[in-house]
Legacy VTK file of the C-alpha trace (Angstrom):
# vtk DataFile Version 3.0
C-alpha trace
ASCII
DATASET POLYDATA
POINTS 512 float
-50.090 -35.795 126.334
-47.961 -37.094 123.193
-47.085 -40.609 123.249
-50.244 -41.616 124.808
-53.489 -41.366 122.318
-55.230 -44.190 120.829
-55.352 -42.915 117.742
-51.408 -41.925 116.998
-50.472 -43.745 113.889
-47.543 -44.996 112.701
-46.124 -43.599 109.652
-45.126 -45.536 106.168
-41.645 -44.210 106.343
-41.495 -45.603 109.767
-43.274 -48.602 109.119
-40.668 -49.572 106.223
-37.835 -48.176 108.050
-38.401 -50.703 110.893
-38.177 -53.491 107.935
-34.229 -52.993 108.160
-33.718 -53.547 111.640
-30.786 -56.575 111.669
-32.568 -58.752 114.624
-35.827 -58.490 113.201
-35.441 -58.991 109.661
-37.177 -60.864 107.068
-35.410 -62.475 103.819
-36.976 -61.026 100.744
-36.817 -64.096 98.191
-40.521 -64.248 96.900
-42.092 -63.720 93.499
-45.118 -63.436 91.673
-45.874 -67.055 91.085
-45.089 -67.935 94.888
-47.583 -65.595 95.897
-50.359 -66.665 93.607
-49.358 -70.414 94.725
-49.665 -69.614 98.493
-53.011 -67.505 97.397
-54.399 -70.842 95.604
-53.252 -73.082 97.991
-54.775 -71.576 100.962
-58.188 -70.962 99.040
-58.663 -74.023 97.864
-58.965 -76.632 100.318
-62.249 -79.488 101.517
-64.664 -76.735 101.027
-64.955 -77.074 97.445
-65.316 -80.830 97.843
-68.329 -80.376 100.764
-69.058 -76.665 101.245
-70.655 -76.402 97.522
-72.458 -79.906 97.927
-73.724 -79.088 101.715
-74.569 -75.324 100.907
-76.727 -76.688 97.960
-78.882 -78.757 99.730
-79.494 -77.127 102.981
-79.755 -73.679 101.664
-79.620 -72.446 98.374
-80.581 -75.009 95.929
-78.671 -74.838 92.509
-78.436 -71.030 93.077
-75.474 -72.230 95.236
-73.307 -71.045 91.894
-74.614 -67.519 92.176
-73.938 -67.576 96.272
-70.244 -67.791 94.910
-70.428 -65.444 92.409
-71.782 -63.104 95.288
-69.077 -63.709 97.664
-66.433 -63.448 94.959
-67.531 -60.492 94.131
-66.683 -59.321 97.777
-63.583 -60.744 98.326
-62.680 -59.034 94.315
-63.448 -55.501 95.414
-61.646 -55.810 98.803
-59.269 -57.490 96.777
-58.292 -54.233 95.113
-57.937 -52.255 98.342
-55.722 -54.927 99.274
-53.516 -54.922 96.211
-53.286 -50.845 96.665
-52.145 -51.513 100.356
-49.446 -54.126 99.598
-47.765 -52.337 96.841
-47.993 -49.105 99.020
-46.777 -50.303 102.396
-44.807 -53.610 101.971
-44.708 -54.488 105.326
-45.573 -57.321 107.332
-49.101 -57.665 108.839
-51.926 -56.863 106.372
-54.457 -55.480 107.697
-53.048 -54.515 110.818
-50.083 -52.582 109.343
-52.386 -50.685 106.923
-54.890 -49.992 110.121
-51.606 -48.624 111.986
-50.558 -45.995 109.213
-54.318 -44.851 108.850
-56.421 -45.299 111.824
-54.285 -45.293 114.389
-52.908 -47.599 117.262
-56.037 -48.705 119.119
-57.607 -49.807 115.776
-54.652 -51.602 114.661
-54.489 -53.624 117.745
-58.146 -54.172 117.357
-57.283 -55.414 113.658
-54.474 -57.339 114.649
-56.475 -59.459 117.398
-58.946 -60.276 115.131
-57.082 -61.528 112.479
-55.209 -63.771 115.374
-58.816 -64.668 115.502
-59.157 -65.523 111.915
-56.096 -67.459 111.196
-55.834 -69.031 114.679
-58.827 -70.475 114.895
-59.285 -70.988 111.109
-55.281 -72.935 111.246
-56.917 -75.263 114.314
-60.737 -76.046 112.320
-58.856 -76.985 108.888
-56.374 -79.728 110.720
-59.134 -80.811 112.594
-60.814 -81.296 109.028
-57.426 -82.442 107.522
-57.349 -85.187 110.662
-60.624 -86.707 109.299
-59.374 -87.042 105.475
-56.099 -88.656 106.678
-57.913 -91.380 108.615
-60.423 -92.083 105.127
-57.274 -91.947 103.319
-55.421 -94.658 105.161
-58.661 -96.917 105.365
-58.393 -96.703 101.549
-54.993 -98.166 101.894
-55.946 -100.971 104.534
-55.278 -99.489 107.824
-58.153 -98.866 110.312
-55.875 -96.198 112.640
-58.185 -93.577 114.529
-57.317 -90.232 114.237
-58.798 -88.992 117.643
-57.811 -91.109 120.879
-59.721 -90.870 123.921
-57.741 -89.208 126.832
-59.306 -88.874 129.743
-61.953 -86.669 129.400
-60.373 -85.323 126.451
-60.579 -86.316 122.641
-56.777 -86.089 121.669
-56.658 -85.564 117.618
-52.977 -86.791 116.922
-53.389 -86.336 113.171
-54.182 -82.729 113.635
-51.246 -82.321 116.137
-48.713 -83.822 113.788
-49.851 -81.883 110.608
-49.324 -78.423 112.636
-45.530 -79.545 113.815
-44.761 -80.707 110.698
-45.792 -77.645 108.890
-44.488 -75.174 111.581
-41.239 -77.034 111.233
-41.368 -76.347 108.046
-42.321 -72.409 107.842
-39.196 -72.053 110.651
-36.599 -73.408 108.083
-38.084 -70.850 105.379
-40.510 -69.499 103.414
-38.880 -69.893 99.950
-39.046 -73.750 100.919
-42.727 -73.685 102.425
-43.329 -71.900 98.919
-41.993 -75.096 96.864
-44.036 -77.612 98.936
-46.858 -75.162 98.674
-46.519 -75.674 94.782
-46.385 -79.675 94.559
-49.399 -80.065 96.859
-51.377 -77.507 95.095
-50.654 -78.803 91.285
-51.975 -82.321 92.960
-55.033 -80.762 94.617
-55.949 -78.915 91.221
-55.292 -81.409 89.146
-57.780 -83.525 91.444
-60.398 -80.573 91.364
-60.209 -80.153 87.100
-60.882 -84.125 87.135
-63.965 -83.922 88.762
-65.397 -81.121 86.822
-64.511 -82.893 83.701
-65.775 -86.694 84.679
-68.937 -84.592 86.472
-69.999 -82.922 83.157
-70.913 -86.096 81.589
-73.749 -86.846 84.169
-75.315 -82.968 84.193
-78.904 -83.114 83.636
-80.081 -79.240 82.827
-83.608 -80.465 84.699
-81.841 -80.428 87.890
-81.060 -76.545 87.857
-84.752 -76.055 87.812
-85.736 -74.461 90.526
-82.736 -72.208 90.775
-83.861 -70.399 93.358
-86.002 -72.606 95.306
-89.495 -71.307 97.441
-88.420 -70.440 101.238
-88.790 -73.459 103.606
-90.108 -72.642 106.625
-88.345 -72.931 109.760
-88.569 -75.786 112.169
-90.906 -74.719 115.490
-87.898 -75.259 117.467
-85.164 -73.663 115.693
-83.382 -70.861 117.436
-83.913 -67.589 116.481
-80.659 -66.802 117.023
-79.314 -69.222 114.217
-81.464 -67.265 111.588
-79.566 -64.407 109.503
-78.883 -61.541 111.106
-80.822 -59.444 108.381
-83.518 -61.997 107.828
-83.878 -61.545 111.604
-83.794 -57.526 111.448
-85.952 -57.624 108.253
-88.808 -59.938 110.196
-88.170 -62.986 107.401
-89.291 -66.595 108.890
-86.313 -68.352 107.842
-83.086 -68.849 106.052
-83.454 -71.566 104.503
-83.870 -71.459 100.358
-85.448 -68.463 98.931
-83.955 -65.011 98.579
-82.720 -64.768 102.347
-81.565 -68.551 101.824
-79.280 -67.316 98.979
-78.083 -63.970 100.511
-77.153 -66.250 103.647
-75.483 -68.879 101.251
-73.190 -66.368 99.827
-72.022 -65.641 103.533
-71.326 -69.233 104.380
-69.322 -69.871 101.036
-67.419 -66.876 101.528
-65.311 -69.132 103.967
-64.058 -70.952 100.850
-62.731 -67.942 99.855
-60.599 -66.834 102.774
-57.183 -66.652 102.498
-55.882 -64.217 99.355
-55.608 -61.263 102.144
-52.819 -63.821 103.328
-50.535 -62.943 100.166
-50.336 -59.547 101.452
-49.125 -60.491 104.549
-45.769 -61.868 102.855
-45.269 -58.524 101.097
-41.765 -57.697 102.699
-40.598 -61.024 101.995
-41.427 -60.277 97.892
-38.442 -59.057 95.618
-40.432 -56.668 93.963
-43.804 -55.741 96.181
-45.511 -52.686 94.126
-46.008 -55.207 91.342
-46.089 -58.735 92.780
-48.345 -58.350 95.577
-51.331 -57.177 93.635
-50.489 -59.974 91.010
-50.483 -62.421 93.528
-53.275 -61.409 94.914
-55.773 -61.054 92.187
-54.495 -63.818 89.926
-55.070 -65.906 92.960
-58.544 -64.843 93.527
-59.479 -64.933 89.764
-58.200 -68.583 89.701
-60.217 -69.745 92.625
-63.348 -68.492 91.863
-63.737 -69.795 87.993
-62.839 -73.448 89.641
-65.603 -73.076 92.837
-68.093 -71.999 90.666
-67.357 -74.589 87.877
-67.177 -77.348 90.829
-71.085 -75.539 92.247
-72.457 -76.271 88.632
-71.140 -79.464 88.268
-72.681 -80.980 91.647
-75.917 -79.325 91.178
-76.344 -80.390 87.639
-75.660 -84.098 88.267
-78.492 -84.602 91.487
-81.537 -82.898 92.762
-80.634 -80.200 95.134
-82.875 -82.149 97.452
-80.587 -85.796 96.892
-77.771 -83.384 98.821
-79.442 -82.346 102.161
-78.234 -83.216 105.115
-79.537 -87.077 106.346
-81.554 -87.306 109.563
-79.038 -89.117 111.357
-76.584 -85.575 110.554
-74.470 -86.930 107.774
-73.668 -84.301 105.488
-73.306 -84.360 101.656
-70.430 -83.987 99.648
-68.994 -84.099 95.707
-68.716 -87.800 96.551
-72.722 -87.946 97.163
-73.362 -86.479 93.629
-70.753 -89.144 92.340
-72.031 -91.707 94.320
-75.636 -92.074 92.742
-74.192 -92.304 89.543
-71.971 -95.370 90.185
-68.627 -93.644 90.132
-67.498 -94.865 93.462
-63.974 -94.378 92.937
-64.548 -90.441 92.814
-64.496 -90.502 96.954
-61.130 -91.963 96.912
-59.920 -89.275 94.898
-62.022 -86.971 96.827
-60.468 -87.732 100.173
-57.002 -87.768 98.635
-57.696 -84.122 97.204
-59.002 -82.972 99.770
-55.977 -84.212 102.198
-53.457 -82.495 99.842
-55.855 -79.425 99.969
-56.406 -79.227 103.657
-52.052 -79.679 103.952
-51.237 -76.218 102.114
-54.271 -74.371 103.920
-53.214 -75.209 107.052
-49.794 -73.823 106.346
-50.686 -70.620 104.689
-53.080 -69.831 107.575
-50.357 -70.303 109.853
-47.913 -68.617 107.897
-50.137 -65.254 107.843
-50.743 -65.905 111.604
-46.824 -65.754 112.502
-46.297 -62.647 110.227
-49.144 -60.434 112.130
-47.717 -61.977 115.312
-44.290 -60.896 114.162
-45.542 -57.367 112.865
-47.351 -56.760 116.226
-44.344 -58.135 118.491
-41.551 -55.426 116.776
-44.126 -52.527 117.313
-44.198 -53.780 121.040
-47.699 -54.410 121.009
-46.983 -58.008 122.161
-43.339 -58.683 123.680
-40.661 -58.098 121.594
-38.967 -60.846 121.676
-41.330 -62.658 119.213
-40.270 -60.440 116.481
-36.963 -61.701 116.627
-35.769 -63.663 113.431
-33.495 -66.306 112.936
-29.886 -64.983 111.154
-29.504 -68.332 109.014
-33.139 -68.492 107.764
-34.757 -65.366 107.876
-37.696 -66.314 109.835
-39.400 -65.596 113.263
-38.933 -68.848 114.584
-40.217 -67.877 118.043
-43.373 -66.305 116.744
-43.802 -69.539 114.552
-43.255 -71.831 117.952
-45.806 -69.467 119.333
-48.357 -70.083 116.939
-47.832 -73.577 116.478
-47.858 -74.246 120.174
-51.413 -72.838 120.329
-52.897 -74.466 117.270
-51.742 -77.825 118.307
-53.714 -77.196 121.324
-56.380 -75.980 119.976
-56.869 -78.178 117.293
-55.571 -81.512 119.417
-58.568 -80.990 122.362
-60.745 -78.945 121.207
-63.924 -79.321 119.037
-64.411 -77.104 115.409
-67.907 -76.898 115.528
-69.347 -73.338 114.327
-65.543 -72.004 113.581
-66.086 -71.290 110.172
-68.724 -68.535 110.445
-66.582 -67.029 113.711
-63.573 -66.768 110.918
-65.872 -64.905 108.750
-67.284 -62.376 110.625
-63.608 -61.824 111.687
-62.425 -61.929 107.809
-65.055 -59.565 106.855
-64.381 -56.801 109.531
-60.631 -56.734 108.152
-61.867 -56.011 104.673
-64.024 -53.661 105.443
-61.163 -51.529 107.777
-58.537 -52.473 104.673
-61.329 -50.887 102.491
-62.077 -47.806 104.269
-58.024 -47.432 104.778
-57.573 -46.757 101.248
-59.996 -44.045 101.264
-58.250 -42.318 103.880
-54.680 -42.680 102.824
-55.822 -41.399 99.561
-56.421 -38.409 101.589
-53.928 -38.150 104.174
-50.853 -39.251 101.665
-51.560 -38.627 98.194
-47.707 -38.196 97.364
-47.173 -41.761 98.223
-45.808 -44.264 95.486
-48.065 -46.688 94.823
-47.193 -49.208 92.695
-51.004 -50.210 92.302
-53.740 -47.833 92.598
-57.585 -49.368 93.148
-59.531 -47.898 90.280
-62.258 -45.566 90.888
-61.689 -44.647 94.513
-63.792 -44.156 96.516
-66.586 -45.710 94.522
-64.813 -49.386 94.736
-63.827 -48.967 98.138
-67.160 -47.858 99.011
-68.888 -50.949 97.445
-66.404 -53.156 98.938
-67.209 -51.872 102.286
-70.943 -52.139 101.565
-70.999 -55.740 100.228
-68.489 -56.952 102.978
-71.288 -55.237 105.504
-73.933 -56.944 103.969
-72.365 -60.495 104.177
-71.779 -59.999 107.822
-75.328 -58.816 108.305
-76.049 -62.426 106.986
-74.203 -64.362 109.387
-76.106 -65.780 112.544
-76.709 -63.460 115.110
-75.194 -65.900 117.276
-71.821 -65.327 116.017
-71.957 -61.616 116.658
-72.524 -62.513 119.949
-69.881 -64.362 120.087
-67.256 -61.843 118.006
-68.049 -59.374 120.287
-67.245 -61.053 123.323
-64.045 -61.886 121.738
-62.922 -58.297 120.460
-63.887 -56.950 124.208
-61.267 -59.573 125.413
-58.709 -57.968 123.308
-59.400 -54.139 124.139
-58.662 -55.505 127.860
-55.484 -57.050 126.873
-54.320 -53.829 124.947
-55.023 -51.867 128.030
-53.391 -53.939 130.070
-50.338 -54.398 127.675
-50.405 -53.275 124.750
-50.624 -49.866 125.245
-47.776 -49.417 127.713
-45.290 -51.101 125.685
-45.868 -49.513 122.472
-42.718 -48.778 120.795
-44.530 -46.194 118.890
-45.745 -44.390 122.106
-41.982 -44.945 123.415
-40.359 -43.114 120.775
-43.042 -40.523 121.144
-42.460 -39.940 124.922
-38.802 -40.022 124.294
-38.820 -36.926 121.484
-41.012 -35.150 124.429
-38.844 -35.535 127.176
-35.448 -34.535 125.155
-37.610 -31.129 124.597
-37.675 -32.127 121.053
-40.796 -30.609 118.170
-43.341 -33.333 118.635
-43.543 -36.020 115.944
-46.043 -35.363 113.167
-47.668 -39.210 114.286
-47.761 -37.709 118.152
-49.547 -35.167 116.605
-52.116 -37.157 114.804
-52.828 -38.429 118.447
-53.707 -35.293 120.100
LINES 1 513
512 0 1 2 3 4 5 6 7 8 9 10 11 12 13 14 15 16 17 18 19 20 21 22 23 24 25 26 27 28 29 30 31 32 33 34 35 36 37 38 39 40 41 42 43 44 45 46 47 48 49 50 51 52 53 54 55 56 57 58 59 60 61 62 63 64 65 66 67 68 69 70 71 72 73 74 75 76 77 78 79 80 81 82 83 84 85 86 87 88 89 90 91 92 93 94 95 96 97 98 99 100 101 102 103 104 105 106 107 108 109 110 111 112 113 114 115 116 117 118 119 120 121 122 123 124 125 126 127 128 129 130 131 132 133 134 135 136 137 138 139 140 141 142 143 144 145 146 147 148 149 150 151 152 153 154 155 156 157 158 159 160 161 162 163 164 165 166 167 168 169 170 171 172 173 174 175 176 177 178 179 180 181 182 183 184 185 186 187 188 189 190 191 192 193 194 195 196 197 198 199 200 201 202 203 204 205 206 207 208 209 210 211 212 213 214 215 216 217 218 219 220 221 222 223 224 225 226 227 228 229 230 231 232 233 234 235 236 237 238 239 240 241 242 243 244 245 246 247 248 249 250 251 252 253 254 255 256 257 258 259 260 261 262 263 264 265 266 267 268 269 270 271 272 273 274 275 276 277 278 279 280 281 282 283 284 285 286 287 288 289 290 291 292 293 294 295 296 297 298 299 300 301 302 303 304 305 306 307 308 309 310 311 312 313 314 315 316 317 318 319 320 321 322 323 324 325 326 327 328 329 330 331 332 333 334 335 336 337 338 339 340 341 342 343 344 345 346 347 348 349 350 351 352 353 354 355 356 357 358 359 360 361 362 363 364 365 366 367 368 369 370 371 372 373 374 375 376 377 378 379 380 381 382 383 384 385 386 387 388 389 390 391 392 393 394 395 396 397 398 399 400 401 402 403 404 405 406 407 408 409 410 411 412 413 414 415 416 417 418 419 420 421 422 423 424 425 426 427 428 429 430 431 432 433 434 435 436 437 438 439 440 441 442 443 444 445 446 447 448 449 450 451 452 453 454 455 456 457 458 459 460 461 462 463 464 465 466 467 468 469 470 471 472 473 474 475 476 477 478 479 480 481 482 483 484 485 486 487 488 489 490 491 492 493 494 495 496 497 498 499 500 501 502 503 504 505 506 507 508 509 510 511
């Protein structure tokens, strides 16, 4: 029956028309630089100070810089597809909205549920990381104040909660104000990164780059098979530590450091000229962070032998500060702590922004309660959605451990990238008439390459991560059938059209 199909699509025209509803209208006040700042501010976090050193020591050796390049190529291919969609469908929701226009409501719900995993879990995990650096910075000024306190059987992380509350308040007040705050903090952390690169270059020893890809290391006898990369497991590899499999696995791990540029697409509805500004913001921010990441990776592996960056027997993980400390540059630890604190602040802010915009878009479509889509007439922001997201992240970051969250976020993001890339091919075929402010080059070859690259990265994540991902997505399917399907505005429109005796709209026909 019309209005009940899982594959009913919401036309691009209807998606754009919905943005003009008075009660759910977002304010258009962002420009190209605002978007680039959002992109850079969410992508550059503590990962640039910790991930390169840790991955080099434990997984790849000096080839960690190549791992960053491989991850950047996959992101770049997907970014071209995101740029086309953002300029064609300038509506909040990013991959969720794009999937609704191409694959239908059920897949749109799945990807929306997937984005909730990406943004909310990442925001909680990064907020906990911010709390750790806050404690370190407080020690630098002589304050011995723990940011995690025992609360009965639980551990309460007041630092993560404080950050989440402050940032959600800023986002509720207005997106433009959030962009200005993000700009100031982003300038600080980029300055710290550049300082680290310039100082570190003086201590680089070319001999530390050899061997560039160390020989594969045998896995420990008690190492669980599920902790091995899925690709290595399928091909019969013994280990994912060093060697080619280590390099491939590392590309999937450092991919976490690039997560966030796609959030720029969620702000397209709040951009003054999304047809031009959204693609520039997406591609510009990705280009900037790739250069910085590769430079940091080259510096840290050139300063000390990669074996010195391996995780210690007591579990202590290496950072950029580890490399500087070996050369007696102890003040670098303080600079890195301050830079990481600043970096994580804006990461959490933009992750919260992306989460609220996805929830806002799903609410406007009725797949989650409609009240969450209501915007404040003064600020033009979805305050209710912001409060709900803030509450969830407060609970998650305040009371739950953050172990193993990085890989969960990675698999969710890569899945979204695959659908967006495939969506570009589908929309080119089904709606060639749509005006496109930016066109991805060499379609369908670029989207196909993006899909292959993302699936390849997904296969290099651990098998245990895949198990957790499948469980999460299964829970999303249950929620859709219990609530989303019955409350869908698109479904209700189609049912009303049929009940009134009118023609079945094209969206309903696609559901048949």
